[in-house]
All heavy atoms as TSV, in Angstrom:
chain	resi	resn	atom	element	x	y	z
A	1	MET	N	N	10.594	2.415	-1.825
A	1	MET	CA	C	9.648	2.735	-2.874
A	1	MET	C	C	8.215	2.393	-2.427
A	1	MET	O	O	7.318	3.190	-2.623
A	1	MET	CB	C	10.013	1.970	-4.144
A	1	MET	CG	C	9.046	2.147	-5.286
A	1	MET	SD	S	9.084	3.702	-6.161
A	1	MET	CE	C	10.666	3.664	-6.897
A	2	PHE	N	N	8.026	1.210	-1.835
A	2	PHE	CA	C	6.671	0.812	-1.448
A	2	PHE	C	C	6.034	1.838	-0.523
A	2	PHE	O	O	4.907	2.280	-0.754
A	2	PHE	CB	C	6.649	-0.571	-0.779
A	2	PHE	CG	C	5.343	-0.833	-0.084
A	2	PHE	CD1	C	4.213	-1.159	-0.809
A	2	PHE	CD2	C	5.226	-0.690	1.292
A	2	PHE	CE1	C	2.989	-1.344	-0.181
A	2	PHE	CE2	C	4.013	-0.883	1.935
A	2	PHE	CZ	C	2.890	-1.212	1.195
A	3	TRP	N	N	6.747	2.212	0.542
A	3	TRP	CA	C	6.140	3.115	1.527
A	3	TRP	C	C	5.707	4.431	0.876
A	3	TRP	O	O	4.603	4.914	1.124
A	3	TRP	CB	C	7.088	3.393	2.695
A	3	TRP	CG	C	6.474	4.416	3.598
A	3	TRP	CD1	C	6.805	5.731	3.701
A	3	TRP	CD2	C	5.367	4.221	4.477
A	3	TRP	NE1	N	5.978	6.356	4.598
A	3	TRP	CE2	C	5.085	5.448	5.089
A	3	TRP	CE3	C	4.580	3.115	4.802
A	3	TRP	CZ2	C	4.060	5.612	6.013
A	3	TRP	CZ3	C	3.564	3.280	5.728
A	3	TRP	CH2	C	3.303	4.516	6.322
A	4	GLU	N	N	6.549	5.011	0.054
A	4	GLU	CA	C	6.221	6.285	-0.580
A	4	GLU	C	C	4.966	6.161	-1.445
A	4	GLU	O	O	4.093	7.024	-1.405
A	4	GLU	CB	C	7.396	6.791	-1.420
A	4	GLU	CG	C	8.588	7.236	-0.613
A	4	GLU	CD	C	9.491	6.082	-0.176
A	4	GLU	OE1	O	9.303	4.926	-0.613
A	4	GLU	OE2	O	10.399	6.347	0.632
A	5	ARG	N	N	4.892	5.082	-2.175
A	5	ARG	CA	C	3.727	4.905	-3.056
A	5	ARG	C	C	2.471	4.581	-2.257
A	5	ARG	O	O	1.393	5.081	-2.572
A	5	ARG	CB	C	4.034	3.840	-4.094
A	5	ARG	CG	C	5.180	4.312	-4.990
A	5	ARG	CD	C	4.973	3.948	-6.381
A	5	ARG	NE	N	5.954	4.598	-7.225
A	5	ARG	CZ	C	6.149	4.244	-8.476
A	5	ARG	NH1	N	5.467	3.261	-8.997
A	5	ARG	NH2	N	7.022	4.893	-9.214
A	6	PHE	N	N	2.596	3.761	-1.250
A	6	PHE	CA	C	1.457	3.452	-0.387
A	6	PHE	C	C	0.944	4.731	0.272
A	6	PHE	O	O	-0.254	5.026	0.233
A	6	PHE	CB	C	1.880	2.421	0.659
A	6	PHE	CG	C	0.849	2.109	1.707
A	6	PHE	CD1	C	-0.448	1.774	1.369
A	6	PHE	CD2	C	1.200	2.126	3.050
A	6	PHE	CE1	C	-1.396	1.473	2.346
A	6	PHE	CE2	C	0.273	1.815	4.032
A	6	PHE	CZ	C	-1.035	1.499	3.679
A	7	TYR	N	N	1.835	5.509	0.840
A	7	TYR	CA	C	1.459	6.751	1.508
A	7	TYR	C	C	0.803	7.706	0.513
A	7	TYR	O	O	-0.236	8.303	0.804
A	7	TYR	CB	C	2.693	7.392	2.140
A	7	TYR	CG	C	2.369	8.601	2.966
A	7	TYR	CD1	C	1.936	8.467	4.285
A	7	TYR	CD2	C	2.488	9.885	2.443
A	7	TYR	CE1	C	1.630	9.570	5.048
A	7	TYR	CE2	C	2.182	10.994	3.199
A	7	TYR	CZ	C	1.757	10.833	4.500
A	7	TYR	OH	O	1.444	11.939	5.254
A	8	HIS	N	N	1.396	7.845	-0.659
A	8	HIS	CA	C	0.850	8.734	-1.692
A	8	HIS	C	C	-0.570	8.317	-2.088
A	8	HIS	O	O	-1.460	9.170	-2.181
A	8	HIS	CB	C	1.765	8.733	-2.922
A	8	HIS	CG	C	1.203	9.463	-4.098
A	8	HIS	ND1	N	1.180	10.833	-4.167
A	8	HIS	CD2	C	0.617	9.007	-5.230
A	8	HIS	CE1	C	0.597	11.190	-5.318
A	8	HIS	NE2	N	0.259	10.097	-5.971
A	9	MET	N	N	-0.778	7.042	-2.299
A	9	MET	CA	C	-2.115	6.576	-2.690
A	9	MET	C	C	-3.125	6.790	-1.565
A	9	MET	O	O	-4.283	7.126	-1.834
A	9	MET	CB	C	-2.081	5.105	-3.118
A	9	MET	CG	C	-1.333	4.846	-4.410
A	9	MET	SD	S	-1.930	5.812	-5.832
A	9	MET	CE	C	-3.559	5.091	-6.068
A	10	CYS	N	N	-2.696	6.624	-0.333
A	10	CYS	CA	C	-3.590	6.916	0.799
A	10	CYS	C	C	-3.998	8.381	0.775
A	10	CYS	O	O	-5.195	8.708	0.902
A	10	CYS	CB	C	-2.912	6.594	2.127
A	10	CYS	SG	S	-2.715	4.838	2.458
A	11	MET	N	N	-3.029	9.268	0.615
A	11	MET	CA	C	-3.313	10.705	0.599
A	11	MET	C	C	-4.232	11.071	-0.571
A	11	MET	O	O	-5.131	11.906	-0.422
A	11	MET	CB	C	-2.018	11.520	0.508
A	11	MET	CG	C	-1.105	11.392	1.718
A	11	MET	SD	S	-1.854	12.013	3.235
A	11	MET	CE	C	-2.052	10.484	4.130
A	12	MET	N	N	-4.018	10.438	-1.711
A	12	MET	CA	C	-4.872	10.693	-2.876
A	12	MET	C	C	-6.320	10.290	-2.609
A	12	MET	O	O	-7.238	10.849	-3.198
A	12	MET	CB	C	-4.339	9.940	-4.107
A	12	MET	CG	C	-2.983	10.398	-4.586
A	12	MET	SD	S	-2.995	12.038	-5.306
A	12	MET	CE	C	-3.961	11.746	-6.766
A	13	ARG	N	N	-6.512	9.334	-1.716
A	13	ARG	CA	C	-7.854	8.858	-1.381
A	13	ARG	C	C	-8.404	9.556	-0.130
A	13	ARG	O	O	-9.464	9.214	0.359
A	13	ARG	CB	C	-7.856	7.348	-1.135
A	13	ARG	CG	C	-7.368	6.497	-2.289
A	13	ARG	CD	C	-8.322	6.559	-3.477
A	13	ARG	NE	N	-8.022	5.636	-4.535
A	13	ARG	CZ	C	-7.154	5.842	-5.511
A	13	ARG	NH1	N	-6.436	6.930	-5.534
A	13	ARG	NH2	N	-6.988	4.961	-6.475
A	14	GLY	N	N	-7.638	10.518	0.394
A	14	GLY	CA	C	-8.094	11.284	1.542
A	14	GLY	C	C	-8.049	10.519	2.855
A	14	GLY	O	O	-8.865	10.759	3.750
A	15	THR	N	N	-7.110	9.601	2.970
A	15	THR	CA	C	-6.979	8.815	4.185
A	15	THR	C	C	-5.507	8.711	4.555
A	15	THR	O	O	-4.667	9.333	3.916
A	15	THR	CB	C	-7.622	7.423	4.019
A	15	THR	OG1	O	-7.662	6.767	5.287
A	15	THR	CG2	C	-6.910	6.573	2.989
A	16	LYS	N	N	-5.227	7.945	5.588
A	16	LYS	CA	C	-3.845	7.736	6.032
A	16	LYS	C	C	-3.560	6.235	6.089
A	16	LYS	O	O	-4.482	5.423	6.084
A	16	LYS	CB	C	-3.633	8.381	7.391
A	16	LYS	CG	C	-3.722	9.893	7.322
A	16	LYS	CD	C	-3.332	10.536	8.601
A	16	LYS	CE	C	-3.381	12.049	8.413
A	16	LYS	NZ	N	-2.965	12.761	9.609
A	17	PRO	N	N	-2.286	5.854	6.145
A	17	PRO	CA	C	-1.922	4.441	6.112
A	17	PRO	C	C	-2.528	3.578	7.231
A	17	PRO	O	O	-2.995	2.470	6.960
A	17	PRO	CB	C	-0.399	4.461	6.197
A	17	PRO	CG	C	-0.017	5.749	5.557
A	17	PRO	CD	C	-1.077	6.715	6.000
A	18	ASN	N	N	-2.524	4.052	8.472
A	18	ASN	CA	C	-3.042	3.212	9.558
A	18	ASN	C	C	-4.522	2.870	9.421
A	18	ASN	O	O	-4.896	1.718	9.620
A	18	ASN	CB	C	-2.736	3.828	10.927
A	18	ASN	CG	C	-1.314	3.544	11.360
A	18	ASN	OD1	O	-0.749	2.499	11.048
A	18	ASN	ND2	N	-0.723	4.476	12.074
A	19	PRO	N	N	-5.394	3.819	9.072
A	19	PRO	CA	C	-6.791	3.441	8.863
A	19	PRO	C	C	-6.982	2.440	7.708
A	19	PRO	O	O	-7.814	1.536	7.795
A	19	PRO	CB	C	-7.491	4.763	8.565
A	19	PRO	CG	C	-6.639	5.794	9.219
A	19	PRO	CD	C	-5.231	5.271	9.090
A	20	VAL	N	N	-6.198	2.603	6.650
A	20	VAL	CA	C	-6.272	1.647	5.533
A	20	VAL	C	C	-5.865	0.265	6.022
A	20	VAL	O	O	-6.549	-0.729	5.752
A	20	VAL	CB	C	-5.393	2.101	4.346
A	20	VAL	CG1	C	-5.260	0.986	3.311
A	20	VAL	CG2	C	-5.958	3.353	3.708
A	21	ALA	N	N	-4.768	0.204	6.752
A	21	ALA	CA	C	-4.295	-1.081	7.276
A	21	ALA	C	C	-5.350	-1.724	8.160
A	21	ALA	O	O	-5.619	-2.928	8.045
A	21	ALA	CB	C	-2.996	-0.880	8.048
A	22	LYS	N	N	-5.951	-0.947	9.018
A	22	LYS	CA	C	-6.981	-1.489	9.915
A	22	LYS	C	C	-8.159	-2.054	9.127
A	22	LYS	O	O	-8.663	-3.126	9.439
A	22	LYS	CB	C	-7.460	-0.402	10.874
A	22	LYS	CG	C	-8.444	-0.898	11.896
A	22	LYS	CD	C	-8.819	0.187	12.876
A	22	LYS	CE	C	-9.816	-0.368	13.890
A	22	LYS	NZ	N	-10.222	0.662	14.850
A	23	GLU	N	N	-8.563	-1.345	8.081
A	23	GLU	CA	C	-9.690	-1.793	7.261
A	23	GLU	C	C	-9.414	-3.119	6.554
A	23	GLU	O	O	-10.341	-3.877	6.293
A	23	GLU	CB	C	-10.063	-0.721	6.240
A	23	GLU	CG	C	-10.728	0.488	6.872
A	23	GLU	CD	C	-11.053	1.569	5.858
A	23	GLU	OE1	O	-11.342	1.230	4.684
A	23	GLU	OE2	O	-11.014	2.749	6.236
A	24	ILE	N	N	-8.153	-3.385	6.246
A	24	ILE	CA	C	-7.832	-4.640	5.548
A	24	ILE	C	C	-7.279	-5.700	6.492
A	24	ILE	O	O	-6.852	-6.755	6.056
A	24	ILE	CB	C	-6.883	-4.409	4.357
A	24	ILE	CG1	C	-5.536	-3.865	4.824
A	24	ILE	CG2	C	-7.526	-3.517	3.311
A	24	ILE	CD1	C	-4.475	-3.841	3.743
A	25	GLY	N	N	-7.268	-5.389	7.803
A	25	GLY	CA	C	-6.868	-6.384	8.791
A	25	GLY	C	C	-5.381	-6.495	9.044
A	25	GLY	O	O	-4.887	-7.574	9.389
A	26	VAL	N	N	-4.661	-5.393	8.896
A	26	VAL	CA	C	-3.218	-5.380	9.118
A	26	VAL	C	C	-2.931	-4.538	10.361
A	26	VAL	O	O	-3.543	-3.487	10.561
A	26	VAL	CB	C	-2.485	-4.788	7.889
A	26	VAL	CG1	C	-1.003	-4.641	8.143
A	26	VAL	CG2	C	-2.731	-5.660	6.666
A	27	SER	N	N	-1.987	-4.968	11.175
A	27	SER	CA	C	-1.676	-4.264	12.422
A	27	SER	C	C	-0.913	-2.964	12.156
A	27	SER	O	O	-0.216	-2.827	11.140
A	27	SER	CB	C	-0.837	-5.148	13.335
A	27	SER	OG	O	0.471	-5.290	12.817
A	28	SER	N	N	-1.030	-2.040	13.108
A	28	SER	CA	C	-0.279	-0.792	12.997
A	28	SER	C	C	1.226	-1.059	13.123
A	28	SER	O	O	2.045	-0.318	12.586
A	28	SER	CB	C	-0.739	0.218	14.048
A	28	SER	OG	O	-0.541	-0.289	15.343
A	29	GLY	N	N	1.591	-2.145	13.821
A	29	GLY	CA	C	2.994	-2.531	13.920
A	29	GLY	C	C	3.582	-2.874	12.560
A	29	GLY	O	O	4.740	-2.547	12.276
A	30	SER	N	N	2.797	-3.528	11.728
A	30	SER	CA	C	3.259	-3.839	10.369
A	30	SER	C	C	3.477	-2.559	9.575
A	30	SER	O	O	4.473	-2.429	8.856
A	30	SER	CB	C	2.247	-4.731	9.653
A	30	SER	OG	O	2.206	-6.003	10.233
A	31	VAL	N	N	2.553	-1.620	9.723
A	31	VAL	CA	C	2.682	-0.343	9.019
A	31	VAL	C	C	3.961	0.368	9.453
A	31	VAL	O	O	4.699	0.902	8.619
A	31	VAL	CB	C	1.438	0.546	9.264
A	31	VAL	CG1	C	1.626	1.921	8.639
A	31	VAL	CG2	C	0.186	-0.125	8.714
A	32	THR	N	N	4.245	0.334	10.730
A	32	THR	CA	C	5.465	0.957	11.243
A	32	THR	C	C	6.702	0.306	10.637
A	32	THR	O	O	7.653	0.998	10.253
A	32	THR	CB	C	5.508	0.868	12.778
A	32	THR	OG1	O	4.372	1.546	13.310
A	32	THR	CG2	C	6.788	1.469	13.332
A	33	LYS	N	N	6.703	-1.015	10.514
A	33	LYS	CA	C	7.840	-1.720	9.903
A	33	LYS	C	C	8.012	-1.327	8.443
A	33	LYS	O	O	9.132	-1.179	7.963
A	33	LYS	CB	C	7.674	-3.230	10.025
A	33	LYS	CG	C	7.912	-3.749	11.420
A	33	LYS	CD	C	7.742	-5.257	11.460
A	33	LYS	CE	C	7.898	-5.779	12.868
A	33	LYS	NZ	N	7.657	-7.224	12.943
A	34	TRP	N	N	6.900	-1.189	7.726
A	34	TRP	CA	C	6.985	-0.774	6.328
A	34	TRP	C	C	7.642	0.590	6.226
A	34	TRP	O	O	8.461	0.826	5.352
A	34	TRP	CB	C	5.611	-0.713	5.678
A	34	TRP	CG	C	4.839	-1.986	5.678
A	34	TRP	CD1	C	5.319	-3.252	5.843
A	34	TRP	CD2	C	3.429	-2.118	5.526
A	34	TRP	NE1	N	4.291	-4.168	5.789
A	34	TRP	CE2	C	3.119	-3.499	5.598
A	34	TRP	CE3	C	2.385	-1.221	5.331
A	34	TRP	CZ2	C	1.822	-3.981	5.483
A	34	TRP	CZ3	C	1.094	-1.701	5.219
A	34	TRP	CH2	C	0.823	-3.068	5.287
A	35	LYS	N	N	7.256	1.484	7.144
A	35	LYS	CA	C	7.768	2.855	7.090
A	35	LYS	C	C	9.207	2.957	7.584
A	35	LYS	O	O	10.047	3.554	6.911
A	35	LYS	CB	C	6.874	3.768	7.929
A	35	LYS	CG	C	7.309	5.206	7.917
A	35	LYS	CD	C	6.391	6.069	8.734
A	35	LYS	CE	C	6.860	7.523	8.712
A	35	LYS	NZ	N	5.985	8.385	9.513
A	36	THR	N	N	9.500	2.403	8.735
A	36	THR	CA	C	10.806	2.632	9.355
A	36	THR	C	C	11.885	1.641	8.936
A	36	THR	O	O	13.057	1.995	8.886
A	36	THR	CB	C	10.699	2.642	10.887
A	36	THR	OG1	O	10.218	1.381	11.334
A	36	THR	CG2	C	9.786	3.748	11.370
A	37	CYS	N	N	11.481	0.417	8.642
A	37	CYS	CA	C	12.467	-0.622	8.299
A	37	CYS	C	C	12.545	-0.894	6.806
A	37	CYS	O	O	13.424	-1.625	6.354
A	37	CYS	CB	C	12.143	-1.924	9.027
A	37	CYS	SG	S	12.141	-1.778	10.812
A	38	GLY	N	N	11.597	-0.361	6.057
A	38	GLY	CA	C	11.593	-0.595	4.620
A	38	GLY	C	C	11.170	-1.991	4.219
A	38	GLY	O	O	11.449	-2.430	3.105
A	39	THR	N	N	10.494	-2.701	5.141
A	39	THR	CA	C	10.026	-4.041	4.794
A	39	THR	C	C	8.823	-3.947	3.865
A	39	THR	O	O	8.193	-2.898	3.737
A	39	THR	CB	C	9.643	-4.845	6.050
A	39	THR	OG1	O	8.582	-4.172	6.721
A	39	THR	CG2	C	10.826	-5.012	6.982
A	40	LEU	N	N	8.523	-5.049	3.231
A	40	LEU	CA	C	7.382	-5.111	2.319
A	40	LEU	C	C	6.308	-6.017	2.893
A	40	LEU	O	O	6.609	-7.007	3.554
A	40	LEU	CB	C	7.812	-5.677	0.961
A	40	LEU	CG	C	8.799	-4.848	0.158
A	40	LEU	CD1	C	9.229	-5.633	-1.078
A	40	LEU	CD2	C	8.179	-3.528	-0.242
A	41	PRO	N	N	5.054	-5.710	2.596
A	41	PRO	CA	C	3.980	-6.620	2.993
A	41	PRO	C	C	4.082	-7.917	2.193
A	41	PRO	O	O	4.670	-7.939	1.103
A	41	PRO	CB	C	2.701	-5.877	2.627
A	41	PRO	CG	C	3.096	-4.568	2.068
A	41	PRO	CD	C	4.571	-4.524	1.935
A	42	ASN	N	N	3.480	-8.979	2.721
A	42	ASN	CA	C	3.462	-10.225	1.960
A	42	ASN	C	C	2.528	-10.075	0.751
A	42	ASN	O	O	1.801	-9.080	0.634
A	42	ASN	CB	C	3.073	-11.413	2.850
A	42	ASN	CG	C	1.658	-11.336	3.375
A	42	ASN	OD1	O	0.744	-10.844	2.713
A	42	ASN	ND2	N	1.451	-11.822	4.581
A	43	GLY	N	N	2.551	-11.045	-0.125
A	43	GLY	CA	C	1.777	-10.979	-1.365
A	43	GLY	C	C	0.291	-10.788	-1.150
A	43	GLY	O	O	-0.345	-9.973	-1.827
A	44	GLU	N	N	-0.271	-11.512	-0.209
A	44	GLU	CA	C	-1.707	-11.403	0.074
A	44	GLU	C	C	-2.062	-9.992	0.542
A	44	GLU	O	O	-3.060	-9.411	0.115
A	44	GLU	CB	C	-2.095	-12.424	1.139
A	44	GLU	CG	C	-3.563	-12.428	1.481
A	44	GLU	CD	C	-3.900	-13.462	2.550
A	44	GLU	OE1	O	-3.204	-14.484	2.652
A	44	GLU	OE2	O	-4.874	-13.218	3.278
A	45	THR	N	N	-1.226	-9.431	1.394
A	45	THR	CA	C	-1.477	-8.080	1.903
A	45	THR	C	C	-1.301	-7.044	0.804
A	45	THR	O	O	-2.071	-6.083	0.718
A	45	THR	CB	C	-0.553	-7.781	3.101
A	45	THR	OG1	O	-0.795	-8.762	4.112
A	45	THR	CG2	C	-0.824	-6.402	3.668
A	46	LEU	N	N	-0.306	-7.229	-0.052
A	46	LEU	CA	C	-0.127	-6.313	-1.185
A	46	LEU	C	C	-1.377	-6.271	-2.057
A	46	LEU	O	O	-1.810	-5.198	-2.485
A	46	LEU	CB	C	1.073	-6.734	-2.033
A	46	LEU	CG	C	2.434	-6.259	-1.579
A	46	LEU	CD1	C	3.527	-6.983	-2.343
A	46	LEU	CD2	C	2.567	-4.756	-1.741
A	47	ILE	N	N	-1.955	-7.421	-2.302
A	47	ILE	CA	C	-3.170	-7.486	-3.119
A	47	ILE	C	C	-4.316	-6.759	-2.419
A	47	ILE	O	O	-5.058	-5.998	-3.051
A	47	ILE	CB	C	-3.534	-8.945	-3.437
A	47	ILE	CG1	C	-2.500	-9.536	-4.397
A	47	ILE	CG2	C	-4.939	-9.046	-4.028
A	47	ILE	CD1	C	-2.594	-11.037	-4.569
A	48	LYS	N	N	-4.453	-6.956	-1.118
A	48	LYS	CA	C	-5.507	-6.266	-0.365
A	48	LYS	C	C	-5.323	-4.750	-0.413
A	48	LYS	O	O	-6.288	-4.006	-0.590
A	48	LYS	CB	C	-5.524	-6.732	1.092
A	48	LYS	CG	C	-6.065	-8.122	1.279
A	48	LYS	CD	C	-6.038	-8.491	2.756
A	48	LYS	CE	C	-6.525	-9.902	2.991
A	48	LYS	NZ	N	-6.490	-10.259	4.428
A	49	ILE	N	N	-4.080	-4.295	-0.252
A	49	ILE	CA	C	-3.804	-2.865	-0.309
A	49	ILE	C	C	-4.144	-2.311	-1.691
A	49	ILE	O	O	-4.819	-1.287	-1.816
A	49	ILE	CB	C	-2.325	-2.574	0.031
A	49	ILE	CG1	C	-2.042	-2.895	1.496
A	49	ILE	CG2	C	-1.970	-1.116	-0.275
A	49	ILE	CD1	C	-0.562	-2.902	1.850
A	50	ALA	N	N	-3.669	-2.984	-2.718
A	50	ALA	CA	C	-3.920	-2.536	-4.088
A	50	ALA	C	C	-5.412	-2.500	-4.381
A	50	ALA	O	O	-5.910	-1.531	-4.967
A	50	ALA	CB	C	-3.192	-3.442	-5.078
A	51	ASP	N	N	-6.141	-3.515	-3.976
A	51	ASP	CA	C	-7.586	-3.538	-4.190
A	51	ASP	C	C	-8.266	-2.401	-3.439
A	51	ASP	O	O	-9.144	-1.724	-3.973
A	51	ASP	CB	C	-8.191	-4.874	-3.755
A	51	ASP	CG	C	-7.871	-6.014	-4.699
A	51	ASP	OD1	O	-7.375	-5.754	-5.822
A	51	ASP	OD2	O	-8.109	-7.178	-4.312
A	52	HIS	N	N	-7.856	-2.192	-2.203
A	52	HIS	CA	C	-8.467	-1.147	-1.385
A	52	HIS	C	C	-8.202	0.244	-1.954
A	52	HIS	O	O	-9.082	1.107	-1.936
A	52	HIS	CB	C	-7.954	-1.233	0.054
A	52	HIS	CG	C	-8.658	-0.320	0.991
A	52	HIS	ND1	N	-9.866	-0.642	1.557
A	52	HIS	CD2	C	-8.347	0.907	1.455
A	52	HIS	CE1	C	-10.263	0.350	2.334
A	52	HIS	NE2	N	-9.345	1.303	2.284
A	53	LEU	N	N	-6.994	0.462	-2.450
A	53	LEU	CA	C	-6.617	1.770	-2.978
A	53	LEU	C	C	-6.861	1.901	-4.479
A	53	LEU	O	O	-6.565	2.941	-5.071
A	53	LEU	CB	C	-5.144	2.053	-2.664
A	53	LEU	CG	C	-4.811	2.174	-1.177
A	53	LEU	CD1	C	-3.299	2.317	-0.982
A	53	LEU	CD2	C	-5.547	3.342	-0.539
A	54	ASP	N	N	-7.391	0.857	-5.090
A	54	ASP	CA	C	-7.691	0.825	-6.521
A	54	ASP	C	C	-6.459	1.187	-7.362
A	54	ASP	O	O	-6.486	2.096	-8.193
A	54	ASP	CB	C	-8.863	1.757	-6.847
A	54	ASP	CG	C	-9.436	1.488	-8.224
A	54	ASP	OD1	O	-9.374	0.322	-8.678
A	54	ASP	OD2	O	-9.942	2.438	-8.859
A	55	CYS	N	N	-5.376	0.485	-7.079
A	55	CYS	CA	C	-4.158	0.653	-7.864
A	55	CYS	C	C	-3.549	-0.726	-8.079
A	55	CYS	O	O	-4.038	-1.718	-7.549
A	55	CYS	CB	C	-3.172	1.583	-7.172
A	55	CYS	SG	S	-2.474	0.958	-5.636
A	56	SER	N	N	-2.484	-0.787	-8.844
A	56	SER	CA	C	-1.866	-2.075	-9.121
A	56	SER	C	C	-0.771	-2.398	-8.107
A	56	SER	O	O	-0.133	-1.500	-7.549
A	56	SER	CB	C	-1.277	-2.104	-10.531
A	56	SER	OG	O	-0.125	-1.295	-10.603
A	57	VAL	N	N	-0.556	-3.671	-7.886
A	57	VAL	CA	C	0.557	-4.121	-7.051
A	57	VAL	C	C	1.870	-3.678	-7.678
A	57	VAL	O	O	2.791	-3.241	-6.980
A	57	VAL	CB	C	0.513	-5.659	-6.856
A	57	VAL	CG1	C	1.789	-6.162	-6.201
A	57	VAL	CG2	C	-0.705	-6.066	-6.050
A	58	ASP	N	N	1.968	-3.761	-8.990
A	58	ASP	CA	C	3.190	-3.332	-9.674
A	58	ASP	C	C	3.506	-1.867	-9.381
A	58	ASP	O	O	4.665	-1.503	-9.204
A	58	ASP	CB	C	3.082	-3.551	-11.179
A	58	ASP	CG	C	3.286	-4.995	-11.585
A	58	ASP	OD1	O	3.820	-5.773	-10.766
A	58	ASP	OD2	O	2.919	-5.348	-12.712
A	59	TYR	N	N	2.479	-1.025	-9.324
A	59	TYR	CA	C	2.710	0.380	-8.982
A	59	TYR	C	C	3.250	0.502	-7.557
A	59	TYR	O	O	4.219	1.216	-7.318
A	59	TYR	CB	C	1.426	1.202	-9.134
A	59	TYR	CG	C	1.607	2.616	-8.667
A	59	TYR	CD1	C	2.293	3.537	-9.450
A	59	TYR	CD2	C	1.133	3.034	-7.437
A	59	TYR	CE1	C	2.502	4.830	-9.015
A	59	TYR	CE2	C	1.335	4.330	-6.989
A	59	TYR	CZ	C	2.008	5.226	-7.782
A	59	TYR	OH	O	2.225	6.509	-7.347
A	60	LEU	N	N	2.623	-0.187	-6.616
A	60	LEU	CA	C	3.067	-0.116	-5.221
A	60	LEU	C	C	4.515	-0.574	-5.068
A	60	LEU	O	O	5.243	-0.054	-4.225
A	60	LEU	CB	C	2.156	-0.957	-4.327
A	60	LEU	CG	C	0.737	-0.438	-4.128
A	60	LEU	CD1	C	-0.098	-1.464	-3.379
A	60	LEU	CD2	C	0.740	0.894	-3.390
A	61	LEU	N	N	4.932	-1.532	-5.874
A	61	LEU	CA	C	6.289	-2.069	-5.787
A	61	LEU	C	C	7.297	-1.317	-6.650
A	61	LEU	O	O	8.481	-1.648	-6.661
A	61	LEU	CB	C	6.293	-3.549	-6.164
A	61	LEU	CG	C	5.545	-4.471	-5.211
A	61	LEU	CD1	C	5.541	-5.895	-5.744
A	61	LEU	CD2	C	6.153	-4.420	-3.816
A	62	GLY	N	N	6.838	-0.320	-7.396
A	62	GLY	CA	C	7.743	0.465	-8.222
A	62	GLY	C	C	8.100	-0.162	-9.550
A	62	GLY	O	O	9.060	0.242	-10.194
A	63	ARG	N	N	7.315	-1.146	-9.959
A	63	ARG	CA	C	7.592	-1.820	-11.238
A	63	ARG	C	C	6.996	-1.059	-12.422
A	63	ARG	O	O	7.329	-1.333	-13.569
A	63	ARG	CB	C	7.061	-3.243	-11.199
A	63	ARG	CG	C	7.813	-4.115	-10.193
A	63	ARG	CD	C	7.162	-5.469	-10.006
A	63	ARG	NE	N	6.784	-6.108	-11.242
A	63	ARG	CZ	C	7.472	-7.084	-11.849
A	63	ARG	NH1	N	8.580	-7.530	-11.294
A	63	ARG	NH2	N	7.049	-7.609	-12.964
A	64	THR	N	N	6.105	-0.111	-12.133
A	64	THR	CA	C	5.532	0.758	-13.148
A	64	THR	C	C	5.212	2.089	-12.492
A	64	THR	O	O	5.014	2.153	-11.273
A	64	THR	CB	C	4.258	0.146	-13.785
A	64	THR	OG1	O	3.762	1.028	-14.790
A	64	THR	CG2	C	3.171	-0.077	-12.746
A	65	ASP	N	N	5.150	3.129	-13.304
A	65	ASP	CA	C	4.763	4.435	-12.781
A	65	ASP	C	C	3.281	4.713	-12.995
A	65	ASP	O	O	2.785	5.771	-12.639
A	65	ASP	CB	C	5.597	5.539	-13.444
A	65	ASP	CG	C	7.041	5.497	-12.987
A	65	ASP	OD1	O	7.297	5.067	-11.845
A	65	ASP	OD2	O	7.920	5.905	-13.772
A	66	ASN	N	N	2.585	3.757	-13.567
A	66	ASN	CA	C	1.156	3.884	-13.815
A	66	ASN	C	C	0.392	3.194	-12.694
A	66	ASN	O	O	0.417	1.964	-12.594
A	66	ASN	CB	C	0.806	3.258	-15.164
A	66	ASN	CG	C	-0.661	3.390	-15.513
A	66	ASN	OD1	O	-1.453	3.942	-14.751
A	66	ASN	ND2	N	-1.023	2.875	-16.672
A	67	PRO	N	N	-0.326	3.969	-11.852
A	67	PRO	CA	C	-1.037	3.345	-10.732
A	67	PRO	C	C	-2.289	2.572	-11.129
A	67	PRO	O	O	-2.815	1.813	-10.330
A	67	PRO	CB	C	-1.391	4.535	-9.838
A	67	PRO	CG	C	-1.435	5.704	-10.744
A	67	PRO	CD	C	-0.422	5.415	-11.828
A	68	GLU	N	N	-2.754	2.747	-12.362
A	68	GLU	CA	C	-3.993	2.101	-12.759
A	68	GLU	C	C	-3.828	0.584	-12.847
A	68	GLU	O	O	-2.800	0.072	-13.265
A	68	GLU	CB	C	-4.481	2.661	-14.089
A	68	GLU	CG	C	-4.876	4.122	-13.952
A	68	GLU	CD	C	-5.566	4.633	-15.178
A	68	GLU	OE1	O	-6.082	3.842	-15.986
A	68	GLU	OE2	O	-5.587	5.871	-15.334
A	69	VAL	N	N	-4.895	-0.086	-12.465
A	69	VAL	CA	C	-4.909	-1.540	-12.514
A	69	VAL	C	C	-4.988	-1.963	-13.973
A	69	VAL	O	O	-5.779	-1.419	-14.760
A	69	VAL	CB	C	-6.117	-2.093	-11.726
A	69	VAL	CG1	C	-6.212	-3.602	-11.856
A	69	VAL	CG2	C	-6.013	-1.685	-10.263
A	70	ASN	N	N	-4.169	-2.915	-14.357
A	70	ASN	CA	C	-4.152	-3.415	-15.726
A	70	ASN	C	C	-5.302	-4.401	-15.882
A	70	ASN	O	O	-5.230	-5.522	-15.423
A	70	ASN	CB	C	-2.802	-4.083	-16.004
A	70	ASN	CG	C	-2.541	-4.254	-17.452
A	70	ASN	OD1	O	-3.304	-3.781	-18.283
A	70	ASN	ND2	N	-1.450	-4.905	-17.769
A	71	ARG	N	N	-6.349	-3.986	-16.526
A	71	ARG	CA	C	-7.544	-4.830	-16.649
A	71	ARG	C	C	-7.638	-5.469	-18.007
A	71	ARG	O	O	-7.385	-5.000	-18.989
A	71	ARG	CB	C	-8.801	-4.023	-16.369
A	71	ARG	CG	C	-8.759	-3.474	-14.964
A	71	ARG	CD	C	-10.044	-2.749	-14.620
A	71	ARG	NE	N	-9.844	-1.903	-13.479
A	71	ARG	CZ	C	-10.080	-2.259	-12.224
A	71	ARG	NH1	N	-10.537	-3.430	-11.957
A	71	ARG	NH2	N	-9.875	-1.419	-11.247
């Protein structure tokens, strides 16, 4: 679920996962693990991704279908 939502949000912002990861200080190897192994980023990285893509961590994790940040 995470990879699909992360990828979708990247595409919605006109970018791809690796450039987003680089901008927030995550290695391309980590991105590959998320995609191929189904692993999840740690909590700190999830927050960075959500902030960068302007969506909620809950959306990225599949806990809600609403990508908007709950403010």
